[in-house]
N, C-alpha and C positions, 0 to 999 in steps of 0.2 A: 503493500500500500504506500509505504513511505517512497519507495523508489518511483512508483508511478506519478506520485505528486511532484517530485523533484523533476521528472522528466517533463511534466506538464508546465512547470515554472520555467525551466530553460527554454522550452520551444515557444511559450507565449511571450517570454522576455525577448527572444530573438525577434519574434514578430512585432513586438512593441517598438524596439528600437529601429526596425526596418520601416515600420509605419511612420515613425517620427521623422526619420530621414526623408521619406517621401512627402511628409506633410499631409499624411492621410489621417485626418483627425478621428474619423470613424473607427479606423483600425487601431489607432492608439487608444481610443476610449475603450473599445471591446477587449483588446489585449490586456490593457492595465487592469480592468476589472476582473478578468479571469485570472490573471497573475495574483491579485490581492485575494480572491477567493481560494486559489489554491495555497497561497501562504497561510491563511487562516486555517484551511483544512489540515495543512501540515503541522501547524501548532496544535490544533485539536487532537490530531492522531498522537503527537508526542506526549501530550498532557494525559490522555487517555492510557497511553502505554505506561507512563510513569505511575499512574493510579494503580493500574493492574500489577505492575512489578511490586508496588509497595504494598498492595493488598496480599500478594503472594508470599512476600517477605514476613509480613504479620502473621499470616497463616502458618507458615513454616515454624516461626519463633513460638506460636502458641502450642503447635503440636510437640515441639521439642520440650517446652515446659511441662506440658501435660505428661509426657513420657517419663520426664526426671521426676515429676511429682508422684507418679505411679510406681516408680522404682523405688522411691524413698518410703512410700507407704507400705510396699511390700516388705522393705528391709524392716521397718519397724514391727510389722505384724508377724514376721518370721525371722527372729533374730538368729535362732540355731541354724536354720537352712542358709542364711546369708553368710554366717560365720564359716559354715562347712564349704560354701561356694567360695569364699575368699581363700580359705586353706587350699582348696583344690586348685585354684588359679595360681597361687604362690607355688604349690608343688609342681605344677605344670611348667611354670617359668623357671623353677630350679632344675628340672629335668632338662629342658632345653638349654639351659646356660650349661650344665654339665656335659651335655652332649657335644656342645659346641666347643667347650675346653678340651674334650677328649679328641675332637676331630683335629683341632689346632696342634694338640700334642703329637697325634699321628703324622700329620703333616711336617712338624718340625723333626720328628725322628726320621721320617722318609728323606727329608732334605739332607739331613745330617749324614744319612748312610750313603745318599747319592754323592755327597761331597767328598767322603771317605773313598769312594770307588775312584774318584777323579784324582786323588792325591797319593797314589801309590808311588813311593820314592823311586827315582830313576836308578837303573842298574841294580835293583834289588829283585832277587828271585821270589816270586808270589808265595811259593811253598814255604821257603825259609823266613820270609817276612811275617807270614800268618803264624808260624810256630813262635816266632818272636814276641807276637802280640799276646799269645796264650800266656807265656811267662811273665810278660809286664802286667796283663791284666790280673792275674792271680796275686801278683805283688801289690797292685794297687787295691784289690778287693780285701786282701788281709790287712791292709793299712786303713780300711774303712773309707778309701777314696773311691766311692761306688761310681760317681760320674766318670772319672778317669778310666775305671776298670770297664764300664760300658763302652766309652769311646774306643779303648783298646780292642774290645771285641768287635764293634762295629768296622773298624779299620781291617782287623784280621779277616773277617768274614768277607769283606769286599776284595781283599787280595786273594784269598782262598778261592774265589771264584775263578781266578785265572791259573791256579794251581793244575799242572798237567798231570801230575802223579795221583791216580784215583785213590790208592791206599793211603797216602799221606793226607790227601784232601779230606777224606772221610774221618781220620783221626783228628785233623785240625778243627773240623767243623764241630765235632762232638764236644770238644773242649772250649771252644770259643762260644758255642751256645750256651754251655754252662755258665761261662762267665757273665754273658749277656743276660741270661735269664735271671740269675741270682742278683746281679747288680739292679736289674729292672724292678725286682722285688723291694729292694730297700730305698730305691728312688721313688717307689709308687707311680711308676709310669710303664707304659708299653705292655706286652703281654708275655710276663714272665713264666706262666705256666705252659704256654704253647711252645715257647723256646726250650724250655727243659724237657718236655716230651719229645721234641724233635732230637734234642740232645742225647736222650736215653735211647732212641733209635739208633744214632750213629754210633754210640758208645757199645750197644749190643752188637752192631755190625763188626766193630773194632775186635771184639772179644772172639768172634767166630772167623775171622779173617785168617787164612793160613799163614799169613806173614807175621801176625801177632799173636796167633793162639799159642797158649803155653809159655809166653815171654813176659819179661817185665812190663812192656808196654801193654800188652793184653790185660795183666793184673791191674794196672793203674787205670785202664778204661773200666774195668769192673768197679773198682773202688769209687771212681768218679760217678758212675751210674747209681750206684748205692747211695752215695751222697745226695745226688739229685733227687732221688726218689724219697729219701728220708726228709729232705727240706720241704717237698710238697706235702708230705704226710703231716708233718709237724704244723704247717700252715693250716691244714684241714682241722687238726685236732685242737690246737691251741690258739688259732687264728693268728692275724698278723701277716 
């Protein structure tokens, strides 16, 4: 409607000026009257639109107030239900926040492991380097430097992926996962049980490997497997 009125004003305005230049009094009068009426109509439409918009705003505000008053009335009439509702909302918010923190922690650990893979020292044999991380990891763990022990295990596992000696790779992985899993438990991060279960599988394979069966290395694998099982059992029984 507004566009139509504006178009009429423009057209008759052009006609008005054309008639004025041609000294056509009748055309000037007619176009002037029509332009004036169109302007009045435009003003009327804008005023009506403003009134309508204002009425809509008032209606929406009234509905919002009514809904607010209704909620307040329900809360006063049902205090227990309202308290339960608030508790549920807080619990949901807590769960969402905890899930986000866990996701952030997983992302941090994944990035840390990716960084470790990219930082294998030059001129280092992966198998030898991974084995060295085992020794350093246990040293840090025994000194209660759990974050350092975890970092050692991550670096060792990253290097061990490049170890081309399958027997040694299995052996390294079993001990490195043990270091990683136990460190994660004390850091309260990661998935310590999964890592330790995987470690037990590798350590079991070490004991039955023909190269290690009946040797000191096989016995050490057995001892570490028993320690891992004992740790998870103690967590289940005593908590922590």
